[in-house]
C-alpha positions as CSV (number, residue, x, y, z in Angstrom):
1,M,150.0,158.3,159.6
2,N,146.9,156.1,158.6
3,T,148.1,154.6,156.0
4,P,148.9,150.5,156.1
5,I,152.2,149.7,156.1
6,L,153.5,146.3,154.8
7,L,157.4,145.7,156.5
8,I,158.6,142.4,155.2
9,I,161.7,141.0,157.5
10,F,164.1,137.9,157.8
11,N,167.0,137.6,159.7
12,R,168.8,141.2,159.6
13,P,168.3,142.8,162.9
14,K,170.2,145.5,162.2
15,Q,168.6,147.1,159.3
16,T,164.9,146.1,161.0
17,R,166.4,148.5,163.9
18,A,166.7,151.1,161.4
19,L,163.6,150.5,159.4
20,I,161.4,151.0,162.9
21,D,163.5,153.8,163.5
22,A,162.9,155.7,160.3
23,L,159.5,154.6,161.2
24,R,158.8,156.0,165.0
25,P,158.5,159.6,163.5
26,V,155.5,158.6,161.4
27,R,153.6,156.4,164.1
28,P,151.7,154.4,161.2
29,T,148.4,153.3,163.1
30,K,148.0,149.9,161.5
31,I,151.5,147.5,160.4
32,Y,151.6,144.4,159.2
33,V,154.9,142.2,159.7
34,A,155.6,139.3,157.4
35,A,158.4,137.5,158.4
36,D,160.6,134.6,155.9
37,G,161.7,131.0,158.4
38,P,165.3,130.0,158.9
39,R,167.2,128.1,156.2
40,L,168.2,125.1,157.9
41,N,171.7,124.7,156.0
42,R,172.6,128.4,157.7
43,E,174.6,128.1,160.6
44,G,172.9,130.7,163.1
45,E,170.4,131.6,160.9
46,A,167.4,130.9,163.1
47,A,168.8,133.0,166.2
48,R,169.1,135.6,163.9
49,C,165.1,135.4,162.8
50,V,164.1,135.3,166.1
51,E,166.3,138.6,167.3
52,T,165.4,140.0,164.0
53,R,161.5,139.5,164.8
54,A,162.3,140.5,168.5
55,V,162.9,143.9,167.1
56,I,159.2,144.3,165.8
57,D,158.6,144.0,169.5
58,T,160.5,147.2,170.2
59,I,157.7,149.6,168.4
60,D,156.7,152.1,171.4
61,W,153.9,153.9,169.8
62,P,149.9,153.2,169.8
63,C,149.5,150.6,167.1
64,E,147.9,147.7,165.2
65,I,150.3,145.1,164.5
66,S,149.1,142.0,162.6
67,K,152.2,139.3,162.0
68,D,152.9,136.6,159.9
69,Y,155.6,134.7,160.9
70,A,156.7,131.8,158.3
71,K,158.2,128.5,160.5
72,E,160.1,127.6,157.5
73,N,162.0,128.9,154.8
74,M,159.4,130.0,152.0
75,G,162.2,131.8,150.0
76,C,163.1,135.4,148.7
77,G,161.1,135.1,145.8
78,P,157.5,133.2,147.3
79,R,157.6,134.9,150.6
80,P,157.0,138.5,149.3
81,A,154.5,138.1,147.4
82,T,152.6,135.6,149.3
83,A,152.9,138.9,152.1
84,I,151.5,141.5,149.7
85,S,148.8,138.9,149.0
86,W,148.3,138.9,152.7
87,I,147.9,142.9,153.1
88,F,145.6,142.6,150.3
89,Q,143.4,140.2,152.3
90,H,142.4,143.3,154.5
91,E,143.4,146.5,153.0
92,E,142.2,148.5,149.7
93,S,146.0,150.3,149.5
94,A,149.5,149.7,151.3
95,I,152.9,151.1,151.7
96,I,155.5,148.1,151.5
97,L,159.2,147.9,153.1
98,E,161.4,145.1,152.9
99,D,164.0,145.4,155.7
100,D,166.7,147.1,154.2
101,C,164.9,149.9,152.6
102,I,164.9,152.8,155.1
103,P,162.9,155.8,153.9
104,N,163.0,159.7,153.5
105,P,160.5,161.3,155.9
106,S,158.7,162.7,153.2
107,F,158.2,159.5,151.5
108,F,155.4,158.6,153.3
109,P,153.2,161.8,152.8
110,F,154.1,161.2,148.9
111,C,152.8,157.5,148.7
112,S,149.6,158.6,150.8
113,E,148.7,161.3,148.6
114,L,149.2,159.3,145.5
115,L,147.5,156.5,146.8
116,E,144.2,158.9,146.9
117,K,144.8,160.8,143.9
118,F,145.2,157.7,141.6
119,K,143.3,155.0,143.7
120,D,140.8,154.7,141.0
121,D,142.7,155.1,137.6
122,Q,143.2,151.5,136.4
123,R,146.9,153.2,134.3
124,I,148.8,153.0,137.5
125,M,149.9,150.2,139.1
126,Q,152.4,150.9,141.6
127,I,153.8,154.8,143.7
128,C,157.7,154.2,144.1
129,G,160.1,155.6,146.3
130,S,163.3,155.3,144.4
131,N,164.7,157.2,141.8
132,H,167.7,155.7,140.6
133,V,168.8,158.3,138.0
134,D,167.6,161.3,139.9
135,E,171.3,163.2,139.8
136,H,171.3,162.7,135.8
137,L,167.4,164.2,135.4
138,E,165.7,167.2,136.2
139,I,162.0,167.8,136.0
140,N,160.0,170.6,137.1
141,E,157.3,168.5,138.5
142,S,157.0,166.4,141.9
143,Y,157.1,163.0,140.1
144,L,157.0,160.8,136.5
145,F,155.6,158.3,135.2
146,S,157.6,155.6,134.1
147,N,157.4,151.8,132.9
148,Y,159.6,150.4,135.5
149,P,158.1,149.5,138.7
150,L,161.0,149.9,141.8
151,C,160.6,148.3,144.5
152,W,162.6,149.5,146.7
153,G,159.9,151.0,149.3
154,W,156.8,151.3,147.1
155,A,153.3,151.4,147.6
156,T,150.0,150.2,145.5
157,W,146.5,149.0,145.8
158,K,144.8,145.8,145.8
159,R,143.1,146.8,142.7
160,A,146.5,146.5,141.1
161,W,147.7,143.6,143.3
162,D,144.4,141.6,142.0
163,L,146.3,141.6,138.4
164,F,149.3,140.3,139.6
165,D,150.2,136.3,138.0
166,Y,152.8,134.6,139.9
167,D,153.1,131.7,137.7
168,M,153.1,134.6,134.5
169,A,150.8,132.3,132.9
170,T,150.1,134.8,129.7
171,W,154.3,135.0,128.8
172,P,154.2,132.2,126.2
173,E,151.9,134.2,124.3
174,Y,153.3,137.7,125.3
175,Q,156.3,136.2,124.3
176,K,155.2,134.9,120.5
177,R,153.5,137.7,119.8
178,N,156.7,140.1,120.6
179,M,154.6,142.4,123.1
180,L,158.1,143.5,124.7
181,Q,158.7,145.8,121.5
182,N,155.7,148.4,123.3
183,I,157.8,148.4,126.4
184,V,161.3,148.4,125.4
185,Q,163.0,149.6,122.3
186,S,166.3,149.0,121.5
187,R,167.6,145.4,120.3
188,K,169.7,144.9,123.5
189,E,166.7,145.7,125.6
190,I,164.3,143.5,124.2
191,E,166.7,140.5,124.6
192,Y,167.8,141.2,128.0
193,W,164.2,141.7,129.6
194,D,163.3,138.3,127.1
195,N,165.7,136.6,128.5
196,N,165.1,137.7,131.7
197,I,161.3,136.8,132.1
198,A,162.0,133.7,130.3
199,N,164.4,132.7,133.0
200,V,161.4,133.3,135.6
201,F,159.1,131.9,134.0
202,E,161.0,128.5,133.9
203,G,161.2,128.0,137.5
204,D,163.8,130.7,139.0
205,Q,162.2,131.0,142.5
206,S,164.9,133.7,144.0
207,V,162.7,136.6,143.0
208,W,159.2,138.3,142.4
209,D,159.7,141.5,141.3
210,V,160.0,140.4,137.8
211,R,156.9,138.6,138.3
212,W,155.3,142.1,139.6
213,L,156.9,143.9,136.6
214,F,155.4,141.6,133.6
215,S,152.2,141.5,135.7
216,I,152.3,145.6,135.2
217,W,153.5,145.5,131.3
218,S,151.0,142.7,130.5
219,N,148.3,145.2,132.1
220,H,149.6,148.2,130.3
221,G,150.1,150.0,133.4
222,L,152.6,152.4,134.9
223,S,154.4,153.5,138.1
224,V,154.8,156.8,139.4
225,I,158.6,157.5,140.1
226,P,159.1,160.9,142.7
227,K,161.6,163.8,141.3
228,S,164.1,162.7,144.4
229,N,165.7,159.5,145.4
230,L,163.1,158.4,148.8
231,I,165.0,155.4,149.6
232,S,168.1,154.3,150.9
233,N,169.0,150.6,150.0
234,V,171.1,149.8,153.0
235,G,170.7,146.3,152.3
236,F,174.3,145.7,149.7
237,G,176.9,143.2,151.6
238,T,177.4,139.5,151.7
239,D,174.7,138.7,153.7
240,A,172.1,139.7,151.0
241,S,169.9,137.8,148.7
242,H,170.7,139.9,145.6
243,T,172.9,142.7,145.9
244,F,176.1,141.5,147.5
245,N,178.9,144.7,146.4
246,Y,179.2,147.2,149.1
247,D,181.0,149.0,146.7
248,D,177.8,149.3,144.3
249,R,176.8,152.9,143.5
250,H,173.1,152.3,144.8
251,N,174.2,150.8,147.9
252,D,172.8,153.4,151.3
253,R,172.6,156.0,148.4
254,K,171.5,159.8,149.6
255,T,167.9,160.6,149.8
256,N,166.1,164.6,149.4
257,S,162.6,164.7,150.6
258,V,160.2,166.2,147.9
259,N,158.8,169.4,148.3
260,F,154.7,170.0,149.0
261,P,152.4,170.8,147.6
262,L,153.1,168.5,145.2
263,I,153.2,169.5,141.0
264,H,151.4,166.7,139.2
265,P,152.7,166.0,135.7
266,T,150.0,166.0,132.6
267,P,149.9,163.8,130.6
268,V,150.2,160.4,131.9
269,C,152.9,158.4,130.0
270,P,155.9,157.2,130.4
271,N,158.7,159.6,130.7
272,V,161.2,158.3,127.9
273,E,164.4,160.0,129.4
274,H,164.1,158.9,132.8
275,D,163.5,155.2,131.5
276,N,165.8,154.8,128.7
277,L,168.5,156.7,131.6
278,L,167.6,154.1,133.8
279,E,168.2,151.1,131.4
280,D,171.5,152.2,130.4
281,T,172.7,152.8,134.1
282,F,171.0,150.4,136.4
283,Y,169.3,147.3,134.1
284,V,171.0,146.8,130.6
285,K,174.4,148.3,131.2
286,P,176.1,149.8,128.0
287,P,179.5,147.8,126.3
288,W,181.8,150.6,128.1
289,Y,180.6,149.9,131.4
290,Q,181.7,146.1,131.3
291,F,185.2,147.3,129.3
292,I,186.1,149.9,132.2
293,K,185.4,147.5,134.9
294,T,188.0,145.1,133.0
295,S,190.3,147.8,132.5
296,I,189.9,148.7,137.0
297,K,190.9,144.9,137.4
298,C,193.8,145.5,134.6
299,I,195.7,148.3,135.9
300,V,195.5,148.3,139.6
301,P,197.0,145.6,140.9
302,I,194.7,142.6,142.3
303,K,196.5,142.3,145.5
304,L,196.3,146.2,146.1
305,L,192.5,145.4,145.4
306,R,192.4,142.7,147.8
307,W,194.1,144.6,151.0
308,Y,191.9,147.5,150.6
309,Q,188.8,145.1,150.4
310,I,190.2,143.4,153.4
311,Q,190.9,146.5,155.3
312,K,187.3,147.9,154.5
313,Y,185.1,145.2,154.2
314,G,187.1,142.1,156.4
315,S,186.8,140.1,153.2
316,V,187.1,140.0,149.2
317,L,184.6,141.1,147.4
318,D,184.1,141.1,143.6
319,L,184.3,144.1,141.9
């Protein structure tokens, strides 16, 4: 496969090995690897970073490998953002995979074909590998268009990433003009995204994807979502940066191959049913979600929950 791939790694050798194993049948000819450095206050992390980087050296097929390894910790906001900017200093398009995003084999030809198809279409800013609601939504085409850029395995172009603004300089004016109502409809959704984006704008350095989402929204961009989920996120757990709960239903989700030749949807506009489902199940949880979550904690004795979690995971997790 000739499409360049960017791998973003850190301190998890097990997940990185699984990712390399997923790449091996595809044998990409050009791989960029960006790694964050260890945090000074985390015992043993420096050794895990070294071990993770060593996994890259096990790549055993002919390919060109470029490395950008940070000596110090940059954080899970700046490091991915600078890594993506780095690859687009050299390439016009790329597939981007973080260490815990394990792709279905059909993810690669899916991205490669659509990177070519939409390379000059300014409306399309991202090709996603994830579909978080595929079990609830049937479509006849091979993919749909969405307002939401899902970043668990994805692809984009330099021409799109050039519009990325880490500092989100236009957010105050965007917020003042109530532009979110052009993207999301309900008051609850508008409030959710207004608070989320404002929090990042005001200094939250732990995320980059909300900054990218805002760059897409402020440039009227769309993302491609595959008919079937093509990415399994195996990064949930106590060593994760954001996804701590092993029991989350999105942890290690099953993937299904997309069929070729691809069936292309028309017209180019967001699939409203998909985006509403995504809002309700992945972003803005409906009121009954917290009710059920709380009820489970009330009905099931807390000692039993703790015993189950210790038996399964070795520690007590948040439900």
